[in-house]
C-alpha positions as CSV (number, residue, x, y, z in Angstrom):
1,M,-31.9,-2.6,-56.6
2,E,-31.9,-2.1,-53.0
3,V,-31.8,1.4,-51.6
4,I,-29.6,0.1,-48.8
5,F,-27.0,-2.3,-50.1
6,S,-27.7,-5.9,-49.1
7,I,-25.0,-8.3,-48.1
8,L,-25.1,-12.0,-48.9
9,L,-22.8,-14.9,-49.2
10,V,-21.3,-15.8,-52.5
11,F,-19.1,-18.9,-52.2
12,A,-17.2,-18.3,-49.0
13,G,-16.9,-14.5,-49.3
14,L,-19.2,-11.6,-48.6
15,M,-20.7,-9.6,-51.4
16,S,-22.9,-6.6,-51.2
17,G,-25.7,-6.0,-53.6
18,G,-25.6,-2.5,-54.9
19,S,-28.5,-3.6,-57.0
20,G,-32.3,-3.6,-56.7
21,D,-32.6,-7.3,-56.2
22,S,-29.6,-8.6,-54.3
23,Q,-27.6,-11.4,-56.0
24,A,-28.2,-14.9,-54.7
25,S,-25.2,-17.1,-54.0
26,L,-23.6,-18.8,-57.0
27,S,-23.7,-22.1,-55.3
28,Q,-27.5,-21.7,-55.1
29,W,-27.7,-21.3,-58.8
30,M,-25.4,-24.2,-59.6
31,T,-27.2,-26.7,-57.4
32,A,-30.7,-25.6,-58.2
33,G,-31.2,-27.5,-61.5
34,I,-33.0,-26.6,-64.7
35,G,-36.4,-26.7,-63.1
36,A,-39.5,-26.5,-65.3
37,G,-37.9,-24.9,-68.4
38,Q,-37.0,-26.8,-71.6
39,T,-35.4,-25.7,-74.8
40,Q,-37.8,-24.3,-77.3
41,Q,-37.4,-23.2,-80.9
42,P,-39.7,-20.5,-82.4
43,Q,-41.9,-21.6,-85.2
44,G,-43.3,-19.4,-88.0
45,D,-46.8,-19.2,-86.5
46,G,-45.6,-18.3,-83.1
47,Q,-45.8,-21.9,-81.8
48,T,-42.9,-23.3,-79.8
49,S,-41.9,-26.9,-79.8
50,G,-40.1,-28.7,-77.0
51,E,-37.3,-31.2,-77.4
52,D,-39.8,-34.0,-77.3
53,G,-41.7,-32.6,-80.3
54,T,-44.8,-31.6,-78.3
55,Q,-46.4,-28.3,-79.1
56,N,-46.4,-25.7,-76.4
57,E,-48.6,-22.7,-76.2
58,P,-48.3,-20.0,-78.9
59,N,-46.1,-17.1,-77.8
60,L,-48.6,-14.2,-77.9
61,F,-46.2,-11.5,-76.9
62,Q,-43.2,-9.7,-78.3
63,K,-44.9,-9.3,-81.7
64,Q,-45.7,-5.6,-81.3
65,D,-44.0,-3.1,-79.1
66,P,-46.6,-1.2,-77.0
67,Q,-44.3,1.8,-77.0
68,P,-43.0,1.9,-80.6
69,D,-41.9,5.5,-80.3
70,A,-39.8,4.9,-77.2
71,P,-36.2,6.0,-77.4
72,K,-33.2,3.7,-76.9
73,V,-33.4,3.9,-73.2
74,K,-30.4,5.1,-71.2
75,G,-31.7,5.6,-67.7
76,I,-30.9,6.2,-64.1
77,Y,-32.5,4.9,-60.9
78,V,-34.3,7.6,-58.8
79,T,-35.8,6.9,-55.3
80,S,-39.2,8.3,-54.4
81,H,-37.5,10.5,-51.8
82,T,-35.2,12.1,-54.4
83,T,-38.2,13.2,-56.5
84,G,-39.1,15.7,-53.8
85,V,-35.7,17.3,-53.0
86,E,-33.3,19.6,-54.9
87,R,-31.3,16.6,-56.2
88,M,-34.2,15.9,-58.6
89,N,-33.6,19.2,-60.4
90,H,-29.9,18.4,-60.6
91,L,-30.7,15.0,-62.2
92,L,-33.1,16.5,-64.6
93,T,-30.4,18.9,-65.7
94,L,-28.1,15.9,-66.1
95,L,-30.6,14.3,-68.5
96,D,-31.1,17.6,-70.3
97,N,-27.3,17.8,-71.0
98,T,-26.4,14.2,-71.8
99,A,-27.7,11.2,-73.8
100,L,-29.4,9.9,-70.7
101,N,-33.2,10.0,-71.3
102,S,-35.0,7.9,-68.7
103,M,-35.7,7.6,-65.0
104,V,-36.7,4.4,-63.1
105,I,-38.7,5.7,-60.1
106,D,-40.0,3.7,-57.1
107,I,-43.8,3.5,-57.1
108,K,-43.9,0.6,-54.7
109,D,-40.6,0.5,-52.9
110,D,-38.3,-2.1,-51.2
111,H,-40.3,-2.0,-48.0
112,G,-43.6,-2.4,-49.8
113,Y,-44.9,1.1,-49.4
114,I,-46.8,2.8,-52.3
115,T,-44.8,5.9,-52.5
116,Y,-47.5,8.5,-53.2
117,P,-51.0,9.3,-51.8
118,T,-53.8,7.5,-53.6
119,E,-57.5,7.3,-53.2
120,N,-57.7,4.0,-55.1
121,E,-59.7,1.7,-52.9
122,E,-58.4,-1.4,-54.6
123,L,-54.8,-0.4,-53.6
124,L,-55.7,0.8,-50.1
125,E,-57.4,-2.5,-49.3
126,L,-53.9,-4.1,-49.0
127,G,-51.5,-1.3,-49.6
128,T,-49.9,1.3,-47.3
129,T,-49.1,4.7,-48.7
130,Q,-46.4,7.3,-48.0
131,K,-46.1,10.9,-49.3
132,N,-42.5,10.6,-50.7
133,I,-44.0,11.8,-54.0
134,S,-46.5,14.4,-52.7
135,D,-48.0,15.1,-56.1
136,I,-47.5,12.3,-58.7
137,D,-49.2,14.1,-61.5
138,A,-47.0,17.2,-61.0
139,L,-44.0,14.9,-61.1
140,M,-45.2,13.3,-64.4
141,T,-45.7,16.8,-65.9
142,K,-42.2,17.7,-64.9
143,L,-40.8,14.6,-66.5
144,E,-42.7,15.3,-69.7
145,E,-41.4,18.8,-69.8
146,H,-37.8,17.4,-69.7
147,D,-38.7,14.7,-72.3
148,V,-37.9,11.9,-69.8
149,Y,-39.1,8.4,-70.5
150,P,-40.7,7.4,-67.3
151,I,-40.4,3.8,-65.9
152,A,-42.3,2.8,-62.7
153,R,-40.4,0.4,-60.5
154,I,-42.6,-2.0,-58.5
155,V,-41.1,-4.3,-55.9
156,V,-43.3,-7.3,-56.0
157,F,-42.7,-10.2,-53.6
158,K,-40.3,-8.5,-51.1
159,D,-43.0,-6.7,-49.1
160,S,-42.3,-6.3,-45.4
161,V,-45.3,-4.0,-44.9
162,L,-47.9,-6.3,-46.5
163,A,-46.3,-9.3,-44.7
164,K,-46.6,-7.5,-41.3
165,N,-50.2,-6.4,-41.9
166,H,-51.3,-9.7,-43.4
167,P,-49.2,-12.6,-42.0
168,D,-51.4,-15.1,-43.9
169,M,-50.0,-13.7,-47.1
170,S,-46.4,-14.3,-46.0
171,F,-44.2,-17.1,-44.8
172,R,-44.7,-17.9,-41.2
173,N,-42.4,-19.6,-38.6
174,Q,-43.6,-22.5,-36.5
175,D,-44.5,-20.1,-33.7
176,G,-46.8,-18.1,-36.1
177,S,-44.5,-15.1,-36.5
178,V,-43.7,-13.7,-39.9
179,W,-40.4,-15.0,-41.3
180,K,-37.6,-12.4,-41.9
181,N,-34.3,-12.8,-43.7
182,G,-31.0,-11.7,-42.2
183,R,-31.7,-8.1,-43.1
184,G,-35.0,-8.0,-41.3
185,E,-37.0,-8.1,-44.6
186,S,-40.1,-10.2,-45.2
187,F,-41.6,-11.6,-48.5
188,V,-45.1,-12.3,-49.5
189,N,-46.2,-15.6,-51.0
190,P,-46.0,-15.8,-54.8
191,Y,-48.5,-18.6,-54.8
192,L,-51.3,-16.2,-53.8
193,K,-53.2,-14.6,-56.7
194,E,-54.4,-11.9,-54.4
195,V,-50.8,-10.8,-54.1
196,W,-50.5,-10.8,-57.9
197,D,-53.6,-8.7,-58.4
198,Y,-52.6,-6.2,-55.8
199,N,-49.2,-5.5,-57.5
200,I,-50.9,-5.4,-60.9
201,A,-53.4,-2.9,-59.6
202,V,-50.4,-0.7,-58.5
203,A,-49.0,-1.1,-62.0
204,K,-52.3,-0.2,-63.7
205,E,-52.6,3.0,-61.6
206,A,-49.0,3.9,-62.6
207,V,-50.0,3.6,-66.2
208,K,-53.0,5.9,-65.6
209,H,-50.6,8.5,-64.2
210,G,-48.5,8.3,-67.4
211,F,-45.7,5.8,-66.9
212,K,-44.8,4.2,-70.2
213,E,-43.2,1.1,-68.7
214,I,-43.7,-1.1,-65.6
215,Q,-40.5,-2.6,-64.2
216,F,-41.2,-5.4,-61.8
217,D,-38.4,-6.2,-59.3
218,Y,-38.0,-8.9,-56.7
219,V,-40.0,-11.3,-58.9
220,R,-38.9,-14.3,-56.9
221,F,-39.0,-16.2,-53.6
222,P,-36.5,-15.3,-50.8
223,E,-32.9,-16.2,-51.5
224,G,-32.1,-19.7,-50.1
225,F,-35.8,-20.5,-49.9
226,E,-35.2,-24.2,-50.7
227,N,-33.3,-24.6,-47.5
228,R,-36.2,-23.4,-45.3
229,A,-39.4,-24.1,-47.3
230,D,-40.2,-27.2,-45.3
231,T,-40.0,-25.4,-42.0
232,L,-42.3,-22.5,-42.9
233,T,-46.1,-22.4,-43.1
234,Y,-47.6,-21.0,-46.3
235,E,-50.2,-21.8,-49.0
236,S,-49.0,-23.5,-52.1
237,N,-50.0,-25.9,-54.9
238,D,-48.5,-28.5,-57.1
239,E,-46.6,-26.1,-59.3
240,S,-42.9,-25.6,-58.8
241,R,-41.5,-22.3,-57.8
242,I,-40.2,-21.7,-61.3
243,E,-43.6,-22.4,-62.7
244,I,-45.4,-20.1,-60.3
245,I,-43.0,-17.2,-60.9
246,G,-43.3,-17.7,-64.7
247,D,-47.1,-17.8,-64.3
248,F,-47.1,-14.4,-62.5
249,V,-45.0,-12.7,-65.2
250,K,-47.3,-14.1,-67.9
251,Y,-50.4,-13.1,-66.0
252,A,-49.1,-9.6,-65.4
253,R,-48.3,-9.2,-69.0
254,E,-51.8,-10.4,-70.0
255,Q,-53.4,-8.0,-67.5
256,L,-51.5,-5.0,-68.8
257,E,-52.0,-5.9,-72.5
258,G,-53.8,-3.2,-74.4
259,L,-52.7,-0.4,-72.0
260,D,-49.8,0.8,-74.3
261,V,-47.3,0.1,-71.6
262,R,-44.1,-2.0,-71.7
263,V,-43.5,-4.7,-69.1
264,S,-40.0,-5.3,-67.8
265,V,-38.5,-7.5,-65.1
266,D,-35.2,-7.2,-63.2
267,I,-33.3,-10.5,-62.9
268,F,-30.1,-11.7,-61.4
269,G,-27.1,-11.2,-63.7
270,Y,-25.9,-14.7,-62.9
271,A,-29.1,-16.1,-64.3
272,A,-27.8,-15.8,-67.8
273,S,-24.7,-17.8,-67.0
274,V,-26.0,-20.8,-65.0
275,P,-29.1,-23.1,-64.9
276,A,-32.4,-21.9,-63.6
277,A,-32.8,-21.6,-59.9
278,E,-35.6,-23.6,-58.5
279,G,-34.9,-22.3,-55.0
280,I,-36.0,-18.8,-55.7
281,G,-38.1,-19.6,-58.8
282,Q,-36.2,-17.6,-61.4
283,D,-35.7,-19.0,-64.9
284,F,-34.1,-16.4,-67.3
285,V,-35.7,-17.8,-70.4
286,K,-39.2,-18.5,-68.9
287,I,-39.4,-14.9,-67.6
288,S,-38.0,-13.3,-70.7
289,K,-40.6,-15.0,-72.8
290,Y,-43.4,-12.8,-71.4
291,V,-41.8,-9.4,-71.2
292,D,-40.9,-6.5,-73.5
293,V,-37.7,-5.8,-71.7
294,I,-35.4,-7.9,-69.5
295,S,-32.9,-6.2,-67.2
296,P,-30.2,-8.4,-65.9
297,M,-28.3,-6.8,-63.0
298,V,-24.7,-7.4,-64.2
299,Y,-22.8,-5.2,-61.8
300,P,-19.1,-6.2,-61.9
301,S,-19.0,-6.1,-58.1
302,H,-21.5,-8.9,-57.9
303,Y,-19.2,-11.5,-59.6
304,S,-16.7,-13.4,-57.5
305,T,-13.1,-14.4,-58.3
306,G,-12.8,-16.4,-61.5
307,W,-15.9,-15.2,-63.3
308,F,-15.0,-14.4,-67.0
309,D,-11.4,-15.3,-66.2
310,Q,-11.1,-12.3,-63.9
311,K,-9.3,-12.4,-60.5
312,A,-11.3,-9.3,-59.4
313,P,-14.3,-8.7,-61.7
314,D,-15.1,-5.4,-60.1
315,K,-11.7,-4.2,-61.3
316,A,-12.4,-5.4,-64.9
317,P,-15.7,-3.7,-65.8
318,Y,-15.3,-4.2,-69.6
319,E,-14.4,-7.8,-69.5
320,T,-17.1,-8.6,-66.9
321,I,-19.9,-6.9,-68.7
322,K,-18.8,-8.3,-72.1
323,G,-18.8,-11.9,-70.6
324,A,-22.2,-11.4,-69.0
325,M,-23.7,-10.1,-72.2
326,E,-22.3,-12.9,-74.3
327,D,-23.9,-15.3,-71.8
328,T,-27.2,-13.4,-72.0
329,H,-27.3,-13.6,-75.8
330,D,-26.6,-17.4,-75.6
331,K,-29.2,-17.9,-73.0
332,L,-32.0,-16.1,-75.0
333,E,-31.0,-17.4,-78.4
334,E,-33.8,-20.1,-78.2
335,L,-36.4,-17.3,-78.1
336,G,-35.4,-16.2,-81.6
337,I,-37.7,-13.4,-82.9
338,F,-39.5,-13.3,-79.5
339,K,-36.4,-12.2,-77.6
340,P,-37.1,-9.1,-75.5
341,I,-35.1,-5.9,-75.4
342,I,-32.0,-6.6,-73.3
343,R,-31.5,-3.5,-71.1
344,P,-28.9,-4.3,-68.3
345,W,-28.5,-2.5,-65.0
346,I,-24.8,-1.4,-64.8
347,Q,-22.7,-0.1,-62.0
348,D,-22.1,3.5,-61.1
349,F,-21.1,3.0,-57.5
350,T,-17.9,2.0,-55.7
351,A,-18.1,-1.4,-54.0
352,S,-15.5,-0.7,-51.2
353,W,-17.1,-3.5,-49.0
354,L,-15.3,-6.0,-51.3
355,G,-12.1,-5.2,-49.5
356,S,-8.6,-4.1,-50.6
357,G,-7.5,-5.6,-53.9
358,N,-11.0,-6.7,-54.9
359,Y,-12.5,-3.3,-55.9
360,T,-11.8,-0.1,-57.7
361,K,-13.3,3.3,-57.4
362,Y,-15.9,3.8,-60.1
363,G,-15.9,6.9,-62.2
364,K,-15.8,8.0,-65.8
365,A,-13.4,5.3,-67.0
366,E,-15.3,2.4,-65.4
367,V,-18.7,3.6,-66.4
368,E,-17.6,4.1,-70.0
369,A,-15.9,0.7,-70.1
370,Q,-19.2,-1.0,-69.2
371,I,-21.0,1.0,-71.9
372,Q,-18.4,0.1,-74.4
373,A,-18.7,-3.6,-73.5
374,L,-22.5,-3.3,-74.1
375,E,-22.0,-1.7,-77.5
376,D,-19.4,-4.3,-78.5
377,T,-22.0,-7.0,-77.8
378,G,-24.8,-5.4,-79.6
379,I,-26.6,-3.8,-76.6
380,D,-27.7,-0.2,-77.0
381,E,-29.8,0.3,-73.9
382,Y,-28.8,0.4,-70.2
383,L,-29.8,1.6,-66.7
384,L,-27.3,3.1,-64.2
385,W,-27.6,2.1,-60.6
386,N,-26.5,4.2,-57.6
387,A,-28.6,3.9,-54.4
388,S,-27.9,7.4,-53.4
389,N,-28.7,8.7,-57.0
390,K,-25.3,10.3,-57.4
391,Y,-24.1,9.6,-61.0
392,T,-20.8,10.1,-62.9
393,E,-21.7,13.3,-64.7
394,D,-18.6,13.5,-66.9
395,A,-19.0,10.1,-68.5
396,E,-19.8,9.8,-72.2
397,F,-23.3,8.2,-72.0
């Protein structure tokens, strides 16, 4: 869910990501292969069995919700900057007066900054703080007063700040400089457990401040990584990228177990419709196995011509969301009783960059069409994305 829309290639056309984690190209997904995942069926004792009959590890998660009293979440994205300006009061009033009941707030943002002052030495050893949220405890008190379900968004492996300060934790060019993508952003290396522990420490402190859910975003390698991996210098091991990303999610869940906090992950919407992507290391099922909530980013603007039989998916919000959710259900069917809560990110922004004939102005009708598609496919939770935090107030949420 990038605060500044990112632009990347899908087929031969340009698509902007109004989302947190920008969509990778469809061709990348289609050529990436299944990777490390294999079909599994849940057994009565929590064991899972592969197609070859071998027994895999017991699924220790999804048996008990760490937030059993949580509402059916209907939330909005809120930047750390917004929490300190008048718009925050406006958004709180919106939640007071509608069925919206949750806010996803940046605690570690798209640049890698921790968004509030902290004296936690473990965080300060690697982290860089800002004062966008000047008093996090006062913020949490305000959220509680308005009965807002608080979710802490933590951007994990896209971390330009940490990469700049610790190039050895990033991907380096042959001249020793830190690699950057076309938008000038850098990633840190998912193979490094030190990076894992740093992000989990951020999550643990968020829990101490009162957040009831940790939402990990950018849980992946850089888009198109398979095309440049051999030219970059970085530490790795024998595990595939899919395995190492799955390992991180499992480890994070284990480390947060017992803290009465839900764990969620944002993932590409396309991931439900195509094979796993070895290039960036995302496997929809493997990641979903270890989380309480999975949040596919299914913005209609992110699908190109032909998806779900639509010439212009952005102009067909109901049909696009319905097709994406049907694929999501099919993808996660093998998890059976261990399926996480499916809580998609949906679109409340206008994708004018798609060009004439390919987009429509989003407002009440378009937002409600997406919500209706979710309801018609058995989904009763969702999150609204708008990078500027301006939401359609007259929609029936």
